[in-house]
All heavy atoms as a GROMACS GRO file, in nm:
protein
  596
    1MET      N    1   7.264  -9.561   1.970
    1MET     CA    2   7.229  -9.430   1.922
    1MET      C    3   7.103  -9.389   1.981
    1MET      O    4   7.004  -9.460   1.999
    1MET     CB    5   7.208  -9.432   1.773
    1MET     CG    6   7.157  -9.310   1.713
    1MET     SD    7   7.146  -9.290   1.537
    1MET     CE    8   7.034  -9.424   1.494
    2LEU      N    9   7.095  -9.269   2.035
    2LEU     CA   10   6.984  -9.206   2.099
    2LEU      C   11   6.902  -9.113   1.995
    2LEU      O   12   6.960  -9.036   1.927
    2LEU     CB   13   7.024  -9.122   2.221
    2LEU     CG   14   6.919  -9.050   2.300
    2LEU    CD1   15   6.824  -9.142   2.362
    2LEU    CD2   16   6.976  -8.951   2.402
    3GLU      N   17   6.769  -9.140   1.988
    3GLU     CA   18   6.695  -9.053   1.902
    3GLU      C   19   6.573  -9.006   1.991
    3GLU      O   20   6.526  -9.074   2.070
    3GLU     CB   21   6.624  -9.137   1.790
    3GLU     CG   22   6.736  -9.166   1.687
    3GLU     CD   23   6.669  -9.235   1.565
    3GLU    OE1   24   6.552  -9.203   1.533
    3GLU    OE2   25   6.738  -9.317   1.500
    4GLU      N   26   6.528  -8.882   1.960
    4GLU     CA   27   6.413  -8.829   2.019
    4GLU      C   28   6.312  -8.801   1.922
    4GLU      O   29   6.336  -8.726   1.818
    4GLU     CB   30   6.437  -8.700   2.106
    4GLU     CG   31   6.334  -8.648   2.170
    4GLU     CD   32   6.364  -8.522   2.252
    4GLU    OE1   33   6.485  -8.495   2.289
    4GLU    OE2   34   6.278  -8.435   2.274
    5TRP      N   35   6.188  -8.850   1.932
    5TRP     CA   36   6.086  -8.838   1.832
    5TRP      C   37   5.980  -8.745   1.902
    5TRP      O   38   5.912  -8.806   2.008
    5TRP     CB   39   6.020  -8.963   1.786
    5TRP     CG   40   6.112  -9.049   1.703
    5TRP    CD1   41   6.251  -9.032   1.680
    5TRP    CD2   42   6.070  -9.161   1.621
    5TRP    NE1   43   6.295  -9.135   1.591
    5TRP    CE2   44   6.194  -9.206   1.557
    5TRP    CE3   45   5.960  -9.224   1.606
    5TRP    CZ2   46   6.187  -9.314   1.466
    5TRP    CZ3   47   5.953  -9.328   1.502
    5TRP    CH2   48   6.066  -9.370   1.443
    6GLN      N   49   5.950  -8.634   1.866
    6GLN     CA   50   5.851  -8.546   1.924
    6GLN      C   51   5.716  -8.602   1.922
    6GLN      O   52   5.634  -8.584   2.018
    6GLN     CB   53   5.857  -8.405   1.863
    6GLN     CG   54   5.980  -8.324   1.897
    6GLN     CD   55   5.990  -8.299   2.040
    6GLN    OE1   56   5.889  -8.259   2.109
    6GLN    NE2   57   6.095  -8.329   2.107
    7GLU      N   58   5.688  -8.687   1.820
    7GLU     CA   59   5.557  -8.747   1.808
    7GLU      C   60   5.516  -8.843   1.923
    7GLU      O   61   5.406  -8.871   1.956
    7GLU     CB   62   5.534  -8.816   1.678
    7GLU     CG   63   5.575  -8.749   1.560
    7GLU     CD   64   5.727  -8.768   1.521
    7GLU    OE1   65   5.751  -8.878   1.466
    7GLU    OE2   66   5.808  -8.687   1.537
    8LEU      N   67   5.629  -8.890   1.989
    8LEU     CA   68   5.613  -8.985   2.094
    8LEU      C   69   5.623  -8.931   2.232
    8LEU      O   70   5.641  -8.992   2.334
    8LEU     CB   71   5.708  -9.098   2.078
    8LEU     CG   72   5.706  -9.179   1.955
    8LEU    CD1   73   5.810  -9.281   1.939
    8LEU    CD2   74   5.563  -9.247   1.935
    9ARG      N   75   5.618  -8.800   2.247
    9ARG     CA   76   5.626  -8.737   2.377
    9ARG      C   77   5.500  -8.767   2.451
    9ARG      O   78   5.399  -8.825   2.395
    9ARG     CB   79   5.644  -8.581   2.359
    9ARG     CG   80   5.516  -8.513   2.307
    9ARG     CD   81   5.535  -8.358   2.283
    9ARG     NE   82   5.425  -8.310   2.224
    9ARG     CZ   83   5.393  -8.320   2.100
    9ARG    NH1   84   5.469  -8.378   2.011
    9ARG    NH2   85   5.281  -8.255   2.045
   10GLU      N   86   5.502  -8.738   2.589
   10GLU     CA   87   5.391  -8.771   2.673
   10GLU      C   88   5.262  -8.683   2.629
   10GLU      O   89   5.268  -8.588   2.571
   10GLU     CB   90   5.430  -8.727   2.816
   10GLU     CG   91   5.532  -8.813   2.875
   10GLU     CD   92   5.551  -8.775   3.018
   10GLU    OE1   93   5.458  -8.767   3.090
   10GLU    OE2   94   5.679  -8.769   3.066
   11LEU      N   95   5.159  -8.750   2.679
   11LEU     CA   96   5.020  -8.688   2.662
   11LEU      C   97   5.024  -8.560   2.736
   11LEU      O   98   5.067  -8.547   2.857
   11LEU     CB   99   4.919  -8.788   2.724
   11LEU     CG  100   4.760  -8.749   2.711
   11LEU    CD1  101   4.727  -8.726   2.568
   11LEU    CD2  102   4.680  -8.853   2.777
   12ARG      N  103   4.979  -8.457   2.666
   12ARG     CA  104   4.992  -8.316   2.722
   12ARG      C  105   4.856  -8.280   2.794
   12ARG      O  106   4.759  -8.272   2.738
   12ARG     CB  107   5.022  -8.219   2.613
   12ARG     CG  108   5.162  -8.238   2.548
   12ARG     CD  109   5.175  -8.145   2.429
   12ARG     NE  110   5.069  -8.187   2.334
   12ARG     CZ  111   5.051  -8.136   2.205
   12ARG    NH1  112   5.126  -8.041   2.176
   12ARG    NH2  113   4.962  -8.185   2.131
   13GLY      N  114   4.868  -8.236   2.911
   13GLY     CA  115   4.755  -8.180   2.992
   13GLY      C  116   4.772  -8.018   2.987
   13GLY      O  117   4.869  -7.965   2.931
   14ASP      N  118   4.672  -7.965   3.039
   14ASP     CA  119   4.671  -7.812   3.064
   14ASP      C  120   4.731  -7.775   3.194
   14ASP      O  121   4.763  -7.874   3.260
   14ASP     CB  122   4.532  -7.767   3.028
   14ASP     CG  123   4.518  -7.608   3.004
   14ASP    OD1  124   4.627  -7.548   2.983
   14ASP    OD2  125   4.421  -7.553   3.000
   15LYS      N  126   4.706  -7.663   3.229
   15LYS     CA  127   4.754  -7.616   3.366
   15LYS      C  128   4.657  -7.674   3.464
   15LYS      O  129   4.535  -7.662   3.453
   15LYS     CB  130   4.758  -7.467   3.373
   15LYS     CG  131   4.861  -7.403   3.283
   15LYS     CD  132   4.867  -7.258   3.294
   15LYS     CE  133   4.976  -7.195   3.202
   15LYS     NZ  134   4.971  -7.055   3.185
   16LEU      N  135   4.717  -7.734   3.567
   16LEU     CA  136   4.623  -7.787   3.678
   16LEU      C  137   4.544  -7.686   3.739
   16LEU      O  138   4.433  -7.714   3.785
   16LEU     CB  139   4.714  -7.858   3.775
   16LEU     CG  140   4.789  -7.986   3.730
   16LEU    CD1  141   4.876  -8.046   3.839
   16LEU    CD2  142   4.699  -8.080   3.668
   17ALA      N  143   4.581  -7.566   3.748
   17ALA     CA  144   4.508  -7.455   3.808
   17ALA      C  145   4.374  -7.432   3.728
   17ALA      O  146   4.280  -7.368   3.783
   17ALA     CB  147   4.589  -7.331   3.820
   18SER      N  148   4.376  -7.473   3.600
   18SER     CA  149   4.252  -7.451   3.521
   18SER      C  150   4.147  -7.557   3.548
   18SER      O  151   4.037  -7.532   3.500
   18SER     CB  152   4.281  -7.454   3.379
   18SER     OG  153   4.322  -7.580   3.333
   19ILE      N  154   4.179  -7.665   3.633
   19ILE     CA  155   4.078  -7.759   3.658
   19ILE      C  156   4.013  -7.722   3.798
   19ILE      O  157   4.081  -7.710   3.898
   19ILE     CB  158   4.145  -7.900   3.671
   19ILE    CG1  159   4.212  -7.933   3.541
   19ILE    CG2  160   4.038  -8.008   3.710
   19ILE    CD1  161   4.288  -8.062   3.555
   20PRO      N  162   3.880  -7.700   3.802
   20PRO     CA  163   3.815  -7.675   3.921
   20PRO      C  164   3.834  -7.775   4.029
   20PRO      O  165   3.838  -7.903   3.999
   20PRO     CB  166   3.660  -7.675   3.885
   20PRO     CG  167   3.655  -7.659   3.734
   20PRO     CD  168   3.789  -7.720   3.682
   21PRO      N  169   3.859  -7.736   4.154
   21PRO     CA  170   3.892  -7.822   4.263
   21PRO      C  171   3.793  -7.948   4.268
   21PRO      O  172   3.837  -8.059   4.302
   21PRO     CB  173   3.887  -7.744   4.386
   21PRO     CG  174   3.910  -7.605   4.334
   21PRO     CD  175   3.852  -7.607   4.196
   22GLU      N  176   3.664  -7.927   4.245
   22GLU     CA  177   3.566  -8.035   4.267
   22GLU      C  178   3.582  -8.142   4.149
   22GLU      O  179   3.518  -8.248   4.155
   22GLU     CB  180   3.420  -7.984   4.269
   22GLU     CG  181   3.377  -7.908   4.142
   22GLU     CD  182   3.417  -7.761   4.139
   22GLU    OE1  183   3.501  -7.710   4.224
   22GLU    OE2  184   3.375  -7.688   4.036
   23GLN      N  185   3.658  -8.106   4.047
   23GLN     CA  186   3.680  -8.206   3.932
   23GLN      C  187   3.811  -8.270   3.938
   23GLN      O  188   3.838  -8.369   3.856
   23GLN     CB  189   3.665  -8.131   3.798
   23GLN     CG  190   3.520  -8.086   3.777
   23GLN     CD  191   3.507  -8.020   3.641
   23GLN    OE1  192   3.611  -8.005   3.568
   23GLN    NE2  193   3.389  -7.974   3.606
   24LEU      N  194   3.901  -8.241   4.033
   24LEU     CA  195   4.033  -8.291   4.039
   24LEU      C  196   4.043  -8.440   4.052
   24LEU      O  197   4.112  -8.506   3.982
   24LEU     CB  198   4.118  -8.219   4.145
   24LEU     CG  199   4.174  -8.083   4.116
   24LEU    CD1  200   4.243  -8.021   4.240
   24LEU    CD2  201   4.262  -8.091   3.994
   25GLU      N  202   3.954  -8.496   4.137
   25GLU     CA  203   3.966  -8.636   4.167
   25GLU      C  204   3.911  -8.711   4.039
   25GLU      O  205   3.974  -8.811   4.002
   25GLU     CB  206   3.866  -8.675   4.285
   25GLU     CG  207   3.866  -8.824   4.312
   25GLU     CD  208   3.780  -8.866   4.427
   25GLU    OE1  209   3.741  -8.782   4.506
   25GLU    OE2  210   3.757  -8.994   4.440
   26ALA      N  211   3.814  -8.660   3.972
   26ALA     CA  212   3.766  -8.731   3.861
   26ALA      C  213   3.866  -8.726   3.739
   26ALA      O  214   3.883  -8.825   3.671
   26ALA     CB  215   3.635  -8.679   3.808
   27GLU      N  216   3.932  -8.615   3.729
   27GLU     CA  217   4.036  -8.595   3.631
   27GLU      C  218   4.158  -8.682   3.646
   27GLU      O  219   4.213  -8.741   3.554
   27GLU     CB  220   4.081  -8.451   3.616
   27GLU     CG  221   3.972  -8.357   3.560
   27GLU     CD  222   3.955  -8.383   3.415
   27GLU    OE1  223   4.039  -8.422   3.341
   27GLU    OE2  224   3.832  -8.358   3.370
   28PHE      N  225   4.202  -8.706   3.777
   28PHE     CA  226   4.317  -8.790   3.805
   28PHE      C  227   4.285  -8.939   3.814
   28PHE      O  228   4.344  -9.025   3.769
   28PHE     CB  229   4.395  -8.733   3.921
   28PHE     CG  230   4.481  -8.619   3.899
   28PHE    CD1  231   4.434  -8.483   3.922
   28PHE    CD2  232   4.608  -8.635   3.841
   28PHE    CE1  233   4.515  -8.378   3.901
   28PHE    CE2  234   4.688  -8.527   3.826
   28PHE     CZ  235   4.644  -8.399   3.848
   29VAL      N  236   4.192  -8.959   3.906
   29VAL     CA  237   4.166  -9.109   3.940
   29VAL      C  238   4.085  -9.183   3.829
   29VAL      O  239   4.098  -9.293   3.812
   29VAL     CB  240   4.091  -9.098   4.073
   29VAL    CG1  241   4.045  -9.245   4.120
   29VAL    CG2  242   4.175  -9.032   4.184
   30HIS      N  243   3.994  -9.104   3.773
   30HIS     CA  244   3.892  -9.170   3.670
   30HIS      C  245   3.918  -9.133   3.524
   30HIS      O  246   3.839  -9.161   3.448
   30HIS     CB  247   3.750  -9.146   3.716
   30HIS     CG  248   3.721  -9.177   3.857
   30HIS    ND1  249   3.725  -9.307   3.911
   30HIS    CD2  250   3.697  -9.101   3.961
   30HIS    CE1  251   3.699  -9.299   4.035
   30HIS    NE2  252   3.677  -9.174   4.075
   31ALA      N  253   4.026  -9.063   3.484
   31ALA     CA  254   4.048  -9.010   3.366
   31ALA      C  255   4.045  -9.120   3.257
   31ALA      O  256   3.986  -9.086   3.143
   31ALA     CB  257   4.193  -8.941   3.361
   32PHE      N  258   4.091  -9.236   3.272
   32PHE     CA  259   4.089  -9.344   3.171
   32PHE      C  260   4.006  -9.464   3.216
   32PHE      O  261   4.037  -9.570   3.161
   32PHE     CB  262   4.230  -9.377   3.141
   32PHE     CG  263   4.313  -9.266   3.083
   32PHE    CD1  264   4.417  -9.206   3.155
   32PHE    CD2  265   4.273  -9.203   2.967
   32PHE    CE1  266   4.492  -9.100   3.122
   32PHE    CE2  267   4.340  -9.088   2.928
   32PHE     CZ  268   4.448  -9.038   3.000
   33ARG      N  269   3.913  -9.450   3.292
   33ARG     CA  270   3.828  -9.558   3.332
   33ARG      C  271   3.726  -9.586   3.217
   33ARG      O  272   3.671  -9.506   3.155
   33ARG     CB  273   3.746  -9.530   3.462
   33ARG     CG  274   3.664  -9.639   3.504
   33ARG     CD  275   3.603  -9.613   3.638
   33ARG     NE  276   3.714  -9.644   3.739
   33ARG     CZ  277   3.701  -9.615   3.865
   33ARG    NH1  278   3.599  -9.560   3.913
   33ARG    NH2  279   3.805  -9.634   3.946
   34GLY      N  280   3.719  -9.720   3.187
   34GLY     CA  281   3.618  -9.759   3.079
   34GLY      C  282   3.668  -9.730   2.946
   34GLY      O  283   3.796  -9.706   2.920
   35VAL      N  284   3.584  -9.725   2.847
   35VAL     CA  285   3.615  -9.684   2.715
   35VAL      C  286   3.629  -9.527   2.707
   35VAL      O  287   3.539  -9.456   2.745
   35VAL     CB  288   3.514  -9.720   2.607
   35VAL    CG1  289   3.543  -9.671   2.473
   35VAL    CG2  290   3.496  -9.878   2.608
   36VAL      N  291   3.744  -9.482   2.663
   36VAL     CA  292   3.774  -9.342   2.667
   36VAL      C  293   3.752  -9.281   2.527
   36VAL      O  294   3.808  -9.331   2.430
   36VAL     CB  295   3.921  -9.318   2.702
   36VAL    CG1  296   3.944  -9.155   2.708
   36VAL    CG2  297   3.949  -9.373   2.834
   37PRO      N  298   3.653  -9.183   2.510
   37PRO     CA  299   3.624  -9.134   2.373
   37PRO      C  300   3.743  -9.047   2.327
   37PRO      O  301   3.808  -9.000   2.401
   37PRO     CB  302   3.498  -9.056   2.404
   37PRO     CG  303   3.502  -9.020   2.549
   37PRO     CD  304   3.573  -9.128   2.619
   38ASN      N  305   3.752  -9.051   2.194
   38ASN     CA  306   3.854  -8.977   2.130
   38ASN      C  307   3.848  -8.818   2.163
   38ASN      O  308   3.963  -8.755   2.160
   38ASN     CB  309   3.855  -8.984   1.982
   38ASN     CG  310   3.908  -9.124   1.940
   38ASN    OD1  311   3.983  -9.194   2.003
   38ASN    ND2  312   3.874  -9.163   1.816
   39ASP      N  313   3.734  -8.769   2.197
   39ASP     CA  314   3.731  -8.620   2.230
   39ASP      C  315   3.756  -8.594   2.384
   39ASP      O  316   3.745  -8.472   2.429
   39ASP     CB  317   3.602  -8.561   2.179
   39ASP     CG  318   3.473  -8.623   2.248
   39ASP    OD1  319   3.493  -8.724   2.325
   39ASP    OD2  320   3.366  -8.567   2.232
   40LYS      N  321   3.788  -8.695   2.453
   40LYS     CA  322   3.824  -8.674   2.601
   40LYS      C  323   3.945  -8.606   2.611
   40LYS      O  324   4.046  -8.649   2.553
   40LYS     CB  325   3.812  -8.806   2.667
   40LYS     CG  326   3.874  -8.802   2.813
   40LYS     CD  327   3.784  -8.737   2.911
   40LYS     CE  328   3.842  -8.755   3.050
   40LYS     NZ  329   3.786  -8.659   3.145
   41ARG      N  330   3.951  -8.503   2.688
   41ARG     CA  331   4.077  -8.419   2.708
   41ARG      C  332   4.152  -8.464   2.831
   41ARG      O  333   4.082  -8.486   2.940
   41ARG     CB  334   4.045  -8.270   2.724
   41ARG     CG  335   3.999  -8.213   2.595
   41ARG     CD  336   4.010  -8.066   2.589
   41ARG     NE  337   3.972  -8.016   2.456
   41ARG     CZ  338   4.055  -8.014   2.357
   41ARG    NH1  339   4.184  -8.048   2.364
   41ARG    NH2  340   4.010  -7.971   2.238
   42PHE      N  341   4.289  -8.488   2.827
   42PHE     CA  342   4.366  -8.525   2.937
   42PHE      C  343   4.397  -8.400   3.015
   42PHE      O  344   4.469  -8.317   2.971
   42PHE     CB  345   4.495  -8.589   2.887
   42PHE     CG  346   4.590  -8.623   3.003
   42PHE    CD1  347   4.550  -8.720   3.089
   42PHE    CD2  348   4.707  -8.555   3.010
   42PHE    CE1  349   4.637  -8.755   3.185
   42PHE    CE2  350   4.801  -8.586   3.118
   42PHE     CZ  351   4.766  -8.695   3.199
   43LEU      N  352   4.347  -8.393   3.143
   43LEU     CA  353   4.360  -8.271   3.226
   43LEU      C  354   4.342  -8.148   3.157
   43LEU      O  355   4.417  -8.053   3.176
   43LEU     CB  356   4.501  -8.284   3.293
   43LEU     CG  357   4.539  -8.413   3.368
   43LEU    CD1  358   4.680  -8.404   3.420
   43LEU    CD2  359   4.435  -8.423   3.480
   44GLY      N  360   4.246  -8.138   3.075
   44GLY     CA  361   4.200  -8.014   3.004
   44GLY      C  362   4.301  -7.984   2.887
   44GLY      O  363   4.281  -7.881   2.830
   45GLY      N  364   4.386  -8.063   2.852
   45GLY     CA  365   4.480  -8.043   2.735
   45GLY      C  366   4.441  -8.121   2.607
   45GLY      O  367   4.344  -8.110   2.558
   46GLU      N  368   4.533  -8.197   2.564
   46GLU     CA  369   4.535  -8.277   2.444
   46GLU      C  370   4.418  -8.381   2.459
   46GLU      O  371   4.400  -8.438   2.561
   46GLU     CB  372   4.678  -8.346   2.423
   46GLU     CG  373   4.684  -8.422   2.294
   46GLU     CD  374   4.824  -8.478   2.290
   46GLU    OE1  375   4.894  -8.504   2.383
   46GLU    OE2  376   4.868  -8.504   2.169
   47THR      N  377   4.345  -8.406   2.343
   47THR     CA  378   4.249  -8.511   2.338
   47THR      C  379   4.312  -8.639   2.315
   47THR      O  380   4.428  -8.650   2.263
   47THR     CB  381   4.137  -8.486   2.240
   47THR    OG1  382   4.197  -8.500   2.103
   47THR    CG2  383   4.074  -8.354   2.254
   48ILE      N  384   4.237  -8.754   2.351
   48ILE     CA  385   4.295  -8.882   2.311
   48ILE      C  386   4.306  -8.896   2.168
   48ILE      O  387   4.397  -8.962   2.121
   48ILE     CB  388   4.200  -8.988   2.381
   48ILE    CG1  389   4.186  -8.973   2.526
   48ILE    CG2  390   4.233  -9.131   2.339
   48ILE    CD1  391   4.321  -8.972   2.602
   49GLY      N  392   4.211  -8.842   2.085
   49GLY     CA  393   4.220  -8.855   1.951
   49GLY      C  394   4.341  -8.783   1.894
   49GLY      O  395   4.410  -8.835   1.803
   50GLU      N  396   4.377  -8.667   1.946
   50GLU     CA  397   4.502  -8.602   1.906
   50GLU      C  398   4.633  -8.682   1.934
   50GLU      O  399   4.720  -8.685   1.866
   50GLU     CB  400   4.512  -8.459   1.978
   50GLU     CG  401   4.402  -8.363   1.926
   50GLU     CD  402   4.393  -8.241   2.008
   50GLU    OE1  403   4.429  -8.244   2.126
   50GLU    OE2  404   4.341  -8.146   1.954
   51LEU      N  405   4.621  -8.745   2.062
   51LEU     CA  406   4.734  -8.841   2.093
   51LEU      C  407   4.750  -8.945   1.995
   51LEU      O  408   4.866  -8.973   1.948
   51LEU     CB  409   4.711  -8.892   2.235
   51LEU     CG  410   4.801  -9.014   2.278
   51LEU    CD1  411   4.939  -8.955   2.313
   51LEU    CD2  412   4.734  -9.084   2.390
   52PHE      N  413   4.641  -9.019   1.955
   52PHE     CA  414   4.646  -9.123   1.854
   52PHE      C  415   4.693  -9.070   1.722
   52PHE      O  416   4.770  -9.140   1.658
   52PHE     CB  417   4.510  -9.187   1.845
   52PHE     CG  418   4.466  -9.275   1.954
   52PHE    CD1  419   4.331  -9.297   1.979
   52PHE    CD2  420   4.557  -9.328   2.053
   52PHE    CE1  421   4.288  -9.377   2.087
   52PHE    CE2  422   4.509  -9.414   2.155
   52PHE     CZ  423   4.381  -9.428   2.173
   53ASP      N  424   4.642  -8.955   1.690
   53ASP     CA  425   4.683  -8.893   1.562
   53ASP      C  426   4.837  -8.882   1.538
   53ASP      O  427   4.889  -8.875   1.429
   53ASP     CB  428   4.606  -8.769   1.528
   53ASP     CG  429   4.462  -8.786   1.495
   53ASP    OD1  430   4.419  -8.902   1.471
   53ASP    OD2  431   4.386  -8.696   1.496
   54ARG      N  432   4.897  -8.846   1.656
   54ARG     CA  433   5.047  -8.817   1.641
   54ARG      C  434   5.132  -8.942   1.675
   54ARG      O  435   5.237  -8.961   1.609
   54ARG     CB  436   5.093  -8.700   1.730
   54ARG     CG  437   5.079  -8.720   1.870
   54ARG     CD  438   5.133  -8.592   1.946
   54ARG     NE  439   5.103  -8.596   2.082
   54ARG     CZ  440   5.170  -8.661   2.168
   54ARG    NH1  441   5.274  -8.735   2.139
   54ARG    NH2  442   5.125  -8.661   2.300
   55VAL      N  443   5.084  -9.029   1.764
   55VAL     CA  444   5.163  -9.137   1.809
   55VAL      C  445   5.155  -9.257   1.716
   55VAL      O  446   5.255  -9.317   1.678
   55VAL     CB  447   5.118  -9.185   1.944
   55VAL    CG1  448   5.191  -9.316   1.988
   55VAL    CG2  449   5.163  -9.069   2.054
   56LEU      N  450   5.034  -9.293   1.658
   56LEU     CA  451   5.015  -9.409   1.577
   56LEU      C  452   5.102  -9.407   1.449
   56LEU      O  453   5.163  -9.509   1.409
   56LEU     CB  454   4.865  -9.440   1.555
   56LEU     CG  455   4.793  -9.481   1.676
   56LEU    CD1  456   4.645  -9.500   1.642
   56LEU    CD2  457   4.847  -9.599   1.755
   57PRO      N  458   5.101  -9.292   1.373
   57PRO     CA  459   5.185  -9.285   1.255
   57PRO      C  460   5.342  -9.312   1.286
   57PRO      O  461   5.411  -9.373   1.213
   57PRO     CB  462   5.165  -9.149   1.196
   57PRO     CG  463   5.033  -9.112   1.247
   57PRO     CD  464   5.018  -9.174   1.380
   58ALA      N  465   5.380  -9.254   1.400
   58ALA     CA  466   5.522  -9.275   1.442
   58ALA      C  467   5.540  -9.419   1.475
   58ALA      O  468   5.651  -9.469   1.438
   58ALA     CB  469   5.545  -9.192   1.569
   59LEU      N  470   5.461  -9.489   1.531
   59LEU     CA  471   5.479  -9.636   1.564
   59LEU      C  472   5.482  -9.710   1.438
   59LEU      O  473   5.559  -9.804   1.426
   59LEU     CB  474   5.372  -9.682   1.659
   59LEU     CG  475   5.374  -9.638   1.804
   59LEU    CD1  476   5.255  -9.690   1.883
   59LEU    CD2  477   5.508  -9.671   1.871
   60ASP      N  478   5.391  -9.674   1.346
   60ASP     CA  479   5.389  -9.745   1.226
   60ASP      C  480   5.518  -9.734   1.144
   60ASP      O  481   5.576  -9.815   1.081
   60ASP     CB  482   5.276  -9.688   1.128
   60ASP     CG  483   5.140  -9.738   1.174
   60ASP    OD1  484   5.124  -9.837   1.248
   60ASP    OD2  485   5.036  -9.675   1.126
   61ARG      N  486   5.580  -9.603   1.145
   61ARG     CA  487   5.701  -9.562   1.082
   61ARG      C  488   5.816  -9.654   1.151
   61ARG      O  489   5.903  -9.696   1.085
   61ARG     CB  490   5.733  -9.410   1.096
   61ARG     CG  491   5.854  -9.381   1.014
   61ARG     CD  492   5.866  -9.218   1.013
   61ARG     NE  493   5.943  -9.178   1.136
   61ARG     CZ  494   5.905  -9.090   1.218
   61ARG    NH1  495   5.800  -9.023   1.194
   61ARG    NH2  496   5.983  -9.057   1.316
   62LEU      N  497   5.817  -9.660   1.281
   62LEU     CA  498   5.917  -9.735   1.348
   62LEU      C  499   5.906  -9.881   1.318
   62LEU      O  500   6.010  -9.950   1.282
   62LEU     CB  501   5.892  -9.718   1.503
   62LEU     CG  502   5.999  -9.798   1.587
   62LEU    CD1  503   6.133  -9.753   1.566
   62LEU    CD2  504   5.944  -9.786   1.745
   63LEU      N  505   5.793  -9.946   1.315
   63LEU     CA  506   5.770 -10.076   1.288
   63LEU      C  507   5.805 -10.118   1.140
   63LEU      O  508   5.848 -10.219   1.104
   63LEU     CB  509   5.632 -10.127   1.315
   63LEU     CG  510   5.590 -10.122   1.464
   63LEU    CD1  511   5.440 -10.146   1.480
   63LEU    CD2  512   5.669 -10.232   1.534
   64ALA      N  513   5.790 -10.017   1.057
   64ALA     CA  514   5.825 -10.043   0.896
   64ALA      C  515   5.979 -10.025   0.878
   64ALA      O  516   6.025 -10.072   0.776
   64ALA     CB  517   5.751  -9.942   0.815
   65ASP      N  518   6.046  -9.979   0.973
   65ASP     CA  519   6.190  -9.953   0.951
   65ASP      C  520   6.269 -10.078   1.003
   65ASP      O  521   6.289 -10.104   1.118
   65ASP     CB  522   6.245  -9.830   1.041
   65ASP     CG  523   6.383  -9.789   1.020
   65ASP    OD1  524   6.459  -9.869   0.958
   65ASP    OD2  525   6.419  -9.685   1.064
   66ASP      N  526   6.318 -10.154   0.896
   66ASP     CA  527   6.391 -10.273   0.934
   66ASP      C  528   6.533 -10.261   0.980
   66ASP      O  529   6.607 -10.359   0.992
   66ASP     CB  530   6.379 -10.380   0.818
   66ASP     CG  531   6.444 -10.324   0.686
   66ASP    OD1  532   6.498 -10.216   0.682
   66ASP    OD2  533   6.436 -10.409   0.582
   67THR      N  534   6.583 -10.135   0.984
   67THR     CA  535   6.715 -10.114   1.037
   67THR      C  536   6.729 -10.118   1.187
   67THR      O  537   6.836 -10.133   1.248
   67THR     CB  538   6.764  -9.977   1.002
   67THR    OG1  539   6.686  -9.870   1.052
   67THR    CG2  540   6.780  -9.968   0.843
   68TRP      N  541   6.604 -10.116   1.257
   68TRP     CA  542   6.595 -10.141   1.405
   68TRP      C  543   6.598 -10.286   1.439
   68TRP      O  544   6.526 -10.370   1.379
   68TRP     CB  545   6.475 -10.088   1.460
   68TRP     CG  546   6.465  -9.930   1.455
   68TRP    CD1  547   6.408  -9.852   1.359
   68TRP    CD2  548   6.518  -9.837   1.569
   68TRP    NE1  549   6.431  -9.714   1.403
   68TRP    CE2  550   6.494  -9.710   1.520
   68TRP    CE3  551   6.582  -9.863   1.678
   68TRP    CZ2  552   6.529  -9.603   1.589
   68TRP    CZ3  553   6.613  -9.747   1.750
   68TRP    CH2  554   6.587  -9.621   1.708
   69ASP      N  555   6.676 -10.329   1.541
   69ASP     CA  556   6.660 -10.467   1.595
   69ASP      C  557   6.622 -10.453   1.738
   69ASP      O  558   6.568 -10.552   1.798
   69ASP     CB  559   6.781 -10.548   1.563
   69ASP     CG  560   6.907 -10.497   1.626
   69ASP    OD1  561   6.901 -10.426   1.727
   69ASP    OD2  562   7.022 -10.535   1.577
   70THR      N  563   6.652 -10.347   1.810
   70THR     CA  564   6.612 -10.328   1.949
   70THR      C  565   6.574 -10.186   1.968
   70THR      O  566   6.638 -10.085   1.922
   70THR     CB  567   6.743 -10.363   2.039
   70THR    OG1  568   6.794 -10.488   2.016
   70THR    CG2  569   6.698 -10.346   2.184
   71VAL      N  570   6.468 -10.158   2.034
   71VAL     CA  571   6.413 -10.030   2.067
   71VAL      C  572   6.368 -10.023   2.206
   71VAL      O  573   6.306 -10.116   2.257
   71VAL     CB  574   6.292  -9.996   1.979
   71VAL    CG1  575   6.230  -9.872   2.023
   71VAL    CG2  576   6.332  -9.998   1.829
   72LEU      N  577   6.407  -9.921   2.273
   72LEU     CA  578   6.362  -9.895   2.415
   72LEU      C  579   6.293  -9.760   2.398
   72LEU      O  580   6.360  -9.655   2.374
   72LEU     CB  581   6.473  -9.884   2.514
   72LEU     CG  582   6.443  -9.844   2.655
   72LEU    CD1  583   6.341  -9.937   2.721
   72LEU    CD2  584   6.572  -9.818   2.738
   73ALA      N  585   6.161  -9.750   2.431
   73ALA     CA  586   6.093  -9.629   2.430
   73ALA      C  587   6.064  -9.588   2.577
   73ALA      O  588   6.011  -9.667   2.660
   73ALA     CB  589   5.955  -9.653   2.363
   74VAL      N  590   6.117  -9.462   2.606
   74VAL     CA  591   6.106  -9.424   2.749
   74VAL      C  592   6.029  -9.282   2.746
   74VAL      O  593   6.045  -9.202   2.664
   74VAL     CB  594   6.252  -9.396   2.806
   74VAL    CG1  595   6.246  -9.351   2.948
   74VAL    CG2  596   6.324  -9.519   2.800
   0.00000   0.00000   0.00000
């Protein structure tokens, strides 16, 4: 059975055109270097904290559901 959970969608960035050219390398290459603060925005879009707020409850819900025996998250 295939299920789609919107809470587990990819991290959302903003439009790449909104990132100044001189910041592109830092945004792509160094975006997640070291400890990433919760208020860090991914390519000008969603913050890491917002990502955690939507994904972690979904993972908790999945782990609490004993009807699953095999899961593939793509």
